[in-house]
C-alpha positions as CSV (number, residue, x, y, z in Angstrom):
1,M,34.2,33.9,148.1
2,I,31.7,34.7,145.3
3,V,31.0,31.0,144.6
4,K,30.3,30.4,148.3
5,R,27.8,33.3,148.4
6,I,26.0,31.9,145.3
7,Y,25.8,28.4,146.9
8,I,24.2,29.8,150.1
9,L,21.7,31.9,148.2
10,S,20.8,28.8,146.1
11,F,20.2,26.7,149.2
12,L,17.9,29.3,150.8
13,L,16.0,29.7,147.6
14,A,15.4,25.9,147.4
15,V,14.2,25.8,151.0
16,A,11.8,28.7,150.3
17,L,10.5,27.0,147.2
18,R,9.9,23.8,149.1
19,V,7.9,25.5,151.8
20,T,5.9,27.3,149.3
21,A,5.2,24.2,147.4
22,Q,4.0,22.4,150.5
23,N,1.6,25.1,151.3
24,A,0.4,25.6,147.8
25,V,0.0,22.1,146.4
26,P,-3.4,20.5,146.7
27,A,-3.8,17.4,148.6
28,N,-4.4,15.2,145.6
29,D,-1.1,16.4,143.9
30,T,2.1,14.3,144.0
31,V,4.7,15.8,146.2
32,I,8.4,15.1,145.5
33,K,10.2,14.8,148.7
34,G,13.9,14.8,149.4
35,A,14.9,16.7,146.1
36,S,17.1,19.8,146.0
37,I,18.4,22.1,143.2
38,E,22.0,23.4,143.3
39,V,23.1,26.3,141.0
40,V,26.8,26.9,140.7
41,Q,28.4,29.7,138.6
42,S,32.1,30.6,138.3
43,Y,32.9,34.3,137.7
44,K,36.4,35.7,137.0
45,P,36.7,39.5,136.7
46,E,39.0,40.8,134.0
47,V,40.2,44.3,133.2
48,K,39.9,45.4,129.5
49,Q,43.3,45.9,127.9
50,V,44.1,49.4,126.9
51,P,45.5,49.7,123.3
52,K,49.3,50.4,123.5
53,P,50.3,53.6,121.6
54,Q,52.7,53.1,118.7
55,Y,55.5,55.8,118.8
56,K,57.1,56.6,115.4
57,P,59.9,59.2,115.3
58,T,59.1,62.1,112.9
59,L,60.8,65.4,112.1
60,P,59.1,68.6,113.3
61,P,57.2,70.6,110.7
62,A,59.4,72.8,108.6
63,D,59.5,76.5,109.6
64,T,58.5,78.5,106.6
65,S,58.6,81.9,108.3
66,R,61.3,84.2,106.9
67,L,63.6,86.0,109.4
68,S,63.9,89.7,108.7
69,F,67.3,91.2,109.2
70,S,68.0,94.9,108.9
71,Y,71.2,96.9,109.3
72,E,71.0,100.5,110.1
73,V,73.8,102.5,108.5
74,P,75.1,105.0,111.1
75,Q,75.0,108.6,110.0
76,Q,78.2,110.5,109.4
77,T,79.5,112.2,112.5
78,L,82.2,114.3,111.1
79,Y,82.4,116.2,107.8
80,Y,86.0,117.1,107.2
81,T,87.2,119.7,104.7
82,Y,89.6,117.3,103.0
83,G,89.5,113.6,102.0
84,S,90.4,111.1,104.6
85,M,92.7,108.1,104.0
86,P,90.8,105.3,102.2
87,L,89.6,102.3,104.2
88,R,91.8,99.3,104.1
89,P,91.3,95.8,105.5
90,L,93.5,96.5,108.5
91,A,91.2,99.3,109.5
92,L,88.6,96.6,110.3
93,G,90.6,95.3,113.2
94,K,92.7,92.2,113.8
95,D,91.5,89.0,112.2
96,S,92.3,86.0,114.3
97,V,92.1,83.7,111.3
98,Q,95.5,83.5,109.5
99,P,95.1,83.5,105.7
100,P,96.8,80.5,104.1
101,F,98.8,82.7,101.7
102,P,99.0,86.3,103.0
103,D,101.6,87.4,100.3
104,Y,101.2,87.5,96.6
105,V,102.9,88.8,93.4
106,K,100.9,89.5,90.3
107,F,102.7,90.4,87.1
108,G,102.0,90.4,83.3
109,G,102.1,92.2,80.0
110,G,100.1,92.8,76.9
111,N,99.4,95.1,74.0
112,L,100.1,98.9,74.1
113,S,103.5,97.9,75.6
114,T,101.8,97.2,78.9
115,I,103.9,96.2,81.9
116,Y,101.8,95.3,84.9
117,L,102.9,94.6,88.5
118,D,100.9,94.2,91.7
119,A,102.2,92.8,94.9
120,G,101.1,92.6,98.5
121,F,102.8,91.4,101.7
122,G,100.8,90.8,104.9
123,H,102.6,88.1,106.9
124,F,104.6,90.5,109.1
125,Q,102.3,90.4,112.1
126,G,102.4,89.3,115.7
127,Q,100.2,89.0,118.8
128,D,99.6,92.7,119.1
129,Y,100.5,94.2,115.7
130,E,99.7,93.9,112.0
131,T,101.4,95.3,108.9
132,A,100.7,95.4,105.2
133,I,102.7,96.5,102.2
134,H,101.4,97.1,98.7
135,L,103.3,97.7,95.5
136,H,101.8,98.5,92.1
137,H,102.9,99.7,88.6
138,I,101.4,99.9,85.2
139,S,102.8,101.6,82.1
140,Q,101.3,101.9,78.6
141,Q,102.0,103.4,75.2
142,G,99.5,104.1,72.5
143,D,99.6,104.6,68.7
144,I,99.7,108.4,68.9
145,K,103.1,110.1,69.3
146,N,103.9,110.8,73.0
147,Q,100.7,108.9,74.1
148,Q,102.1,107.1,77.1
149,S,101.9,107.0,80.9
150,A,103.5,105.2,83.8
151,L,101.8,105.0,87.2
152,S,103.8,103.5,90.2
153,G,103.3,103.5,93.9
154,V,103.9,101.8,97.3
155,E,101.8,101.9,100.5
156,A,102.8,100.6,103.9
157,E,100.6,100.4,107.0
158,G,101.0,99.1,110.5
159,I,98.8,98.9,113.6
160,L,99.9,98.4,117.1
161,H,97.5,97.4,119.9
162,R,98.5,98.5,123.4
163,N,96.4,98.9,126.5
164,G,93.2,98.9,124.6
165,D,94.4,101.6,122.2
166,D,95.1,101.3,118.5
167,W,98.2,103.1,117.1
168,R,98.3,103.3,113.3
169,A,101.0,104.6,111.0
170,T,100.9,104.8,107.2
171,L,103.6,105.7,104.6
172,S,103.0,106.0,100.9
173,A,104.9,107.2,97.8
174,E,103.8,107.7,94.3
175,R,105.3,108.5,90.9
176,N,102.9,109.2,88.1
177,Q,104.2,110.1,84.7
178,Y,102.0,111.6,81.9
179,N,102.7,113.2,78.5
180,Y,100.9,116.2,77.1
181,Y,99.9,114.6,73.7
182,G,96.6,116.3,73.3
183,Y,97.9,118.9,70.7
184,N,97.3,119.0,66.9
185,H,100.0,116.7,65.7
186,S,99.8,118.0,62.1
187,L,100.7,121.5,63.4
188,Y,103.1,120.8,66.3
189,D,105.9,118.4,66.7
190,Y,107.1,118.0,70.3
191,S,109.8,115.7,71.6
192,S,109.1,113.4,74.5
193,A,111.1,115.6,76.9
194,Q,109.1,118.7,76.0
195,V,105.7,117.2,76.9
196,K,106.7,114.9,79.8
197,Q,105.2,115.6,83.2
198,T,105.9,113.7,86.4
199,Y,104.1,114.0,89.6
200,T,105.6,112.6,92.8
201,S,104.3,112.5,96.3
202,I,105.4,111.2,99.7
203,R,102.8,111.0,102.6
204,A,103.0,109.9,106.2
205,N,100.2,109.6,108.7
206,V,100.0,108.7,112.4
207,D,96.8,108.3,114.5
208,M,95.7,106.8,117.8
209,R,92.2,105.6,118.6
210,H,90.9,105.3,122.1
211,Q,87.3,104.0,122.2
212,E,85.0,102.9,125.1
213,D,81.3,102.2,125.1
214,G,78.9,103.5,127.7
215,V,77.6,106.7,129.3
216,G,80.2,109.1,130.6
217,K,83.0,107.7,128.4
218,L,85.4,109.9,126.6
219,N,86.7,108.7,123.2
220,Y,89.3,110.4,121.1
221,D,91.1,109.7,117.8
222,P,93.8,112.3,117.1
223,S,95.8,112.1,113.9
224,A,98.5,114.0,112.0
225,T,99.5,114.0,108.4
226,I,102.5,115.4,106.5
227,S,103.1,115.2,102.8
228,V,105.2,116.6,100.0
229,Y,103.9,116.8,96.4
230,G,106.1,117.9,93.4
231,A,106.2,118.3,89.7
232,K,108.8,119.2,87.1
233,S,110.3,122.8,86.9
234,N,110.8,122.9,90.7
235,V,107.1,122.8,91.6
236,S,106.6,121.6,95.2
237,E,103.7,121.7,97.6
238,A,104.1,120.8,101.3
239,T,101.2,120.0,103.6
240,F,100.7,119.5,107.3
241,G,97.4,118.7,108.9
242,F,96.0,117.4,112.1
243,M,92.6,116.4,113.5
244,A,91.7,116.1,117.2
245,P,88.2,114.7,117.6
246,F,86.7,114.0,121.0
247,T,83.3,112.4,121.8
248,Y,81.5,112.1,125.2
249,G,78.5,109.9,125.9
250,I,75.9,112.1,127.7
251,D,73.4,109.2,127.9
252,T,72.5,106.1,125.8
253,S,70.9,108.2,123.0
254,L,72.9,111.5,123.0
255,Q,76.6,112.0,122.4
256,A,78.5,115.3,122.4
257,Q,81.4,115.9,120.0
258,L,84.1,118.4,119.6
259,S,87.0,118.4,117.1
260,L,89.7,120.8,116.1
261,N,90.9,120.3,112.5
262,A,93.5,122.2,110.6
263,I,95.4,121.8,107.4
264,F,98.3,124.0,106.2
265,T,99.6,123.9,102.6
266,Q,102.4,125.9,101.1
267,L,102.9,126.0,97.3
268,S,106.3,126.9,95.8
269,A,106.7,127.3,92.1
270,G,109.3,129.7,90.7
271,N,108.2,133.1,91.8
272,V,104.9,131.8,93.2
273,N,104.9,131.2,96.9
274,A,101.3,130.9,98.2
275,G,99.7,129.6,101.3
276,N,96.4,127.6,101.3
277,N,95.2,126.9,104.8
278,I,91.9,125.9,106.6
279,V,91.3,125.9,110.4
280,M,88.0,124.6,111.6
281,L,86.2,123.8,114.9
282,T,83.4,121.2,114.8
283,P,81.2,121.2,117.9
284,G,78.0,119.3,117.8
285,F,75.8,116.4,118.9
286,N,74.9,112.9,117.7
287,F,71.5,111.5,118.5
288,H,70.1,108.0,118.2
289,K,67.0,106.6,119.8
290,E,64.8,103.8,118.5
291,A,63.9,104.7,114.9
292,F,65.3,108.2,115.0
293,S,68.9,109.3,114.5
294,G,70.8,112.3,113.3
295,H,73.5,114.9,114.1
296,L,73.8,118.6,114.3
297,F,77.1,120.5,113.8
298,L,77.7,124.2,113.3
299,D,81.4,124.5,112.3
300,P,83.1,127.9,112.3
301,A,86.0,127.8,109.8
302,V,88.7,130.2,108.6
303,G,90.0,129.7,105.1
304,K,91.7,131.6,102.3
305,S,88.6,133.8,101.8
306,G,88.1,134.6,105.5
307,A,85.8,133.2,108.2
308,T,82.6,131.2,107.4
309,L,80.1,128.9,109.1
310,L,79.7,125.4,107.8
311,E,76.4,123.7,108.6
312,D,76.0,120.0,109.0
313,M,72.5,118.9,110.0
314,V,71.1,115.5,109.2
315,A,68.0,113.7,110.5
316,A,67.0,110.1,109.7
317,Y,64.0,107.8,110.4
318,S,64.0,104.0,110.1
319,I,60.4,102.9,109.1
320,P,59.3,100.2,111.5
321,K,58.8,96.7,110.2
322,T,60.7,97.6,107.0
323,S,64.3,97.8,106.0
324,M,63.9,101.4,104.7
325,T,65.5,104.5,106.1
326,V,64.6,108.0,105.0
327,S,66.9,111.0,105.8
328,G,67.4,114.5,104.8
329,G,69.6,117.5,105.8
330,W,72.0,120.2,104.9
331,Q,75.7,119.7,104.7
332,A,78.4,122.2,103.8
333,S,82.1,121.7,103.3
334,L,85.2,123.7,102.3
335,R,87.8,122.3,99.8
336,Q,91.3,123.7,99.5
337,N,91.9,123.0,95.7
338,T,95.5,122.3,96.3
339,Y,97.8,121.6,93.3
340,E,97.7,117.9,94.3
341,Q,93.9,117.8,94.3
342,L,93.5,119.6,90.9
343,S,96.3,117.7,89.1
344,S,94.9,114.4,90.3
345,E,91.6,115.3,88.8
346,N,93.1,116.6,85.5
347,P,96.8,115.7,85.1
348,Y,97.1,118.0,82.0
349,I,96.6,121.4,83.7
350,F,99.2,124.2,83.6
351,Q,101.8,124.3,86.3
352,P,101.5,127.1,88.9
353,S,104.6,128.8,87.6
354,Y,102.6,129.9,84.5
355,S,101.3,133.3,85.6
356,G,97.6,133.9,85.0
357,L,96.9,130.3,84.0
358,Y,96.8,128.9,87.5
359,S,95.2,130.4,90.5
360,I,94.1,129.3,94.0
361,Q,90.6,129.7,95.3
362,Q,88.9,127.5,97.9
363,T,85.5,126.0,97.1
364,R,82.5,126.0,99.4
365,K,80.0,123.3,98.7
366,D,76.4,123.3,100.1
367,E,74.1,120.3,99.6
368,V,70.4,120.1,100.7
369,F,69.2,116.6,100.2
370,A,66.6,113.9,100.7
371,N,67.7,110.3,100.8
372,I,66.2,106.8,100.8
373,L,68.1,103.7,101.8
374,G,66.8,100.2,102.0
375,S,66.6,96.6,100.7
376,A,64.1,94.4,99.0
377,G,64.3,90.7,99.8
378,E,67.4,89.0,100.9
379,H,69.8,90.0,98.1
380,L,68.7,93.4,96.7
381,S,69.7,96.8,98.2
382,Y,69.1,100.2,96.9
383,S,69.4,103.9,97.6
384,A,68.1,107.1,96.0
385,R,69.1,110.7,96.6
386,A,67.8,114.1,95.4
387,S,69.9,117.2,96.0
388,W,70.2,120.9,95.5
389,W,73.7,122.2,95.3
390,A,75.4,125.5,95.6
391,Y,79.1,125.8,94.7
392,G,81.1,128.8,95.5
393,S,84.3,129.2,93.4
394,L,83.9,125.8,91.7
395,P,87.1,125.0,89.6
396,V,86.5,124.2,85.9
397,F,89.0,123.2,83.3
398,L,89.2,124.9,79.9
399,S,91.6,124.0,77.1
400,N,94.0,126.8,76.1
401,Y,93.7,128.6,72.8
402,G,97.3,127.8,71.7
403,D,98.3,124.2,71.0
404,Q,95.5,123.0,73.3
405,K,97.7,120.5,75.1
406,Q,97.1,121.9,78.6
407,F,94.2,123.3,80.6
408,Y,93.9,126.4,82.7
409,I,91.6,126.8,85.6
410,L,88.6,129.1,86.0
411,Y,86.3,129.5,89.1
412,D,82.6,130.1,89.0
413,N,79.6,130.2,91.3
414,V,77.3,127.4,90.2
415,K,74.0,125.9,91.4
416,A,72.7,122.5,90.4
417,V,70.0,119.9,91.0
418,S,71.0,116.3,91.0
419,L,69.3,112.8,91.1
420,Q,71.4,109.9,92.2
421,G,70.7,106.2,92.6
422,N,72.4,102.9,93.5
423,L,71.3,99.4,93.1
424,R,73.1,96.2,94.1
425,Y,72.2,92.5,93.9
426,Q,74.4,90.2,96.1
427,V,74.4,86.4,96.5
428,A,77.0,85.5,99.1
429,N,80.5,85.6,97.5
430,I,79.2,83.9,94.3
431,F,77.6,86.7,92.4
432,S,77.4,90.4,92.8
433,A,76.2,93.1,90.4
434,G,75.8,96.8,91.1
435,V,75.0,100.0,89.2
436,S,75.2,103.7,90.3
437,A,73.9,106.7,88.3
438,A,74.0,110.4,88.8
439,Y,72.5,113.2,86.7
440,F,73.3,116.9,87.3
441,N,71.4,119.8,85.9
442,F,73.7,122.8,86.3
443,N,72.3,126.3,86.6
444,N,75.3,128.0,85.2
445,G,76.8,131.1,86.8
446,S,78.8,133.6,84.8
447,L,80.2,130.9,82.4
448,P,78.2,129.4,79.6
449,H,79.0,125.9,80.8
450,V,80.7,124.1,83.6
451,W,83.7,123.3,81.4
452,G,85.0,119.8,81.7
453,E,82.4,118.6,84.3
454,P,80.2,115.6,83.3
455,A,76.5,116.1,83.7
456,T,75.8,112.3,83.5
457,K,77.7,109.6,85.3
458,L,77.0,105.9,85.2
459,K,79.1,103.1,86.8
460,G,78.5,99.3,86.9
461,D,80.4,96.4,88.2
462,L,80.0,92.6,88.1
463,L,81.6,89.7,90.0
464,F,80.8,86.0,89.3
465,R,82.3,82.8,90.6
466,P,80.9,79.9,88.5
467,L,83.6,77.6,89.8
468,T,85.6,77.7,93.1
469,K,88.8,78.3,91.1
470,L,87.4,80.8,88.6
471,T,86.6,84.5,89.2
472,I,85.1,86.7,86.5
473,T,84.6,90.5,86.9
474,G,83.3,93.2,84.7
475,Y,82.9,97.0,84.7
476,L,81.0,99.7,82.9
477,A,81.8,103.5,82.9
478,V,79.8,106.2,81.1
479,L,80.3,110.0,81.2
480,G,78.2,112.4,79.3
481,G,77.3,116.1,79.0
482,I,81.0,117.3,78.9
483,Y,81.5,120.8,77.3
484,E,84.7,122.3,76.0
485,K,85.9,125.0,73.6
486,D,87.9,124.4,70.4
487,I,90.8,126.5,69.2
488,Y,88.5,129.0,67.6
489,G,86.4,129.5,70.7
490,N,83.4,127.5,69.6
491,T,81.6,125.4,72.2
492,L,81.9,121.7,71.8
493,K,80.0,118.9,73.4
494,L,82.2,115.8,73.6
495,K,81.0,112.4,72.7
496,P,80.0,110.4,75.7
497,V,82.7,108.3,77.3
498,L,81.8,104.6,77.1
499,D,84.3,102.1,78.6
500,I,83.4,98.4,79.1
501,G,85.8,95.8,80.3
502,G,86.4,92.9,82.6
503,S,88.8,90.3,83.9
504,A,89.1,86.6,84.7
505,E,91.4,84.7,87.0
506,Y,91.7,80.9,87.3
507,A,93.6,79.0,90.0
508,L,95.9,76.4,88.4
509,L,97.3,75.4,91.8
510,D,96.8,76.6,95.4
511,R,99.7,79.0,95.0
512,L,99.5,79.8,91.3
513,S,96.8,81.3,89.1
514,V,96.5,82.9,85.7
515,F,94.7,86.1,84.9
516,L,93.5,88.1,81.9
517,Q,92.3,91.8,81.9
518,I,90.5,93.5,79.0
519,N,89.9,97.3,79.1
520,N,87.8,99.3,76.6
521,I,86.6,96.1,74.9
522,F,84.8,98.0,72.1
523,D,87.9,100.0,71.3
524,N,86.1,103.4,71.7
525,K,88.2,106.4,70.9
526,Y,86.5,108.7,73.4
527,Q,88.0,111.8,75.0
528,R,87.6,112.5,78.6
529,W,89.6,115.7,78.2
530,L,89.6,117.5,74.9
531,G,92.3,116.3,72.6
532,Y,93.3,113.3,74.7
533,Q,92.0,110.3,72.9
534,A,91.7,107.1,74.9
535,Y,94.2,104.3,74.3
536,G,91.6,102.0,72.8
537,I,91.3,98.3,73.6
538,N,93.9,97.1,76.0
539,I,94.5,93.4,76.7
540,Y,97.1,92.0,79.1
541,G,97.5,88.9,81.2
542,G,99.9,87.1,83.4
543,L,100.4,85.1,86.6
544,R,99.7,85.5,90.3
545,L,101.9,83.7,92.7
546,K,100.8,83.3,96.4
547,F,103.2,82.5,99.2
């Protein structure tokens, strides 16, 4: 079509030129007749090619931002007057993953005539129940005459899940044997039978937990405990206690709580027959909203010395955009000071049948504190606490003026200021190291010193797994500022307790491993209690069999 149009235009142009030429050429010029000019042009339109993009797969840019995780430790909601059962793995709930070898037996021996046994059985479980049994024994004998001990025990626990409730029952028995060897061996010569002391205990506990989440939900966790504790010379102590805590969700941030706690203890030792009871009601509230949390309890209690009011008020604030929580408050508690509690703290005390050398008073403890809890980075966590203490009828242990192989108990009203701190570095389950320290500055009451009570405490622990089959652990224990009296009534400050040790375990096979334990690696002859020199270095090892 375009070629045709060009041809027509060319023809018309030629005609026009011819007419013009005829009109413009002079008469004497030569005129060319019959000639024509033809112009032909071929045009083909083309579209310019667009460059084709070249796609190459590439990874997205690396995300260099660091996620910030924080865990808010809930505040304590109940403050009981006596120690609760220790947490065990079963208390964390049913684990759907079956361990490859739930049972083990660990046994060995070493110097100091050490005999060691540790065994656990956890394969007795079903769809709605779990059980666990633990056995342990260690006996040792030192170089000093009558320096020996034997500690044995068994603990069994079972949990039954029914209709959303958890029923738990525990049964434990212990037999701990000590000898009173802290006397002057150049002046006294006792036979093993004369200085032997054996403590036995049997304890049973049953509790039921019903827990629901949400506003208007009522939760409860009642429990009951019965125990019998005994020593030689017909000393026995029977205890029955129960707790009935109830919580009710008022709204998403406020929870009401009420609990009735009671513990009744009867001590029988020869002509001594004494009761030691505490009954306490704990009404209060728990609060948690955004960065603020806390609780308020005013607990009326009736103890051996009559009625009293125990305050428990704590407030906490989590600083935004940080992992730090600051808290403070006032907490008060009441301790029975049963024969089991005191002899577990110092196994070399006089028996209650010795008139005038053993008495029963309950201790009220008040603490006003400020606390900081947080973490730095991904692996480091820390806490620090400053406290003011007031102890009413605090038990202290003073060596007797005779052969000094036993301790009698005094009570004193003491005030103190303390600084405490904890630091831990954790890298998964490969490496873990922690240290905790506490310093107490006692403002003594009527006694010159808080006899037998350390003013400085330091603990450290280490766990390292350089290989999958190798586990290495270590520990550090330091106690300082312990005061006692010698046979002449002079005040003594005992040398600091320094105990460093560790262990290693290597898996030879999936079911068999070998272990080595070292205690008091520097062979320090320290005295935690006056006259009772430590065993010194203790090395023992053996095998662990899993099945």
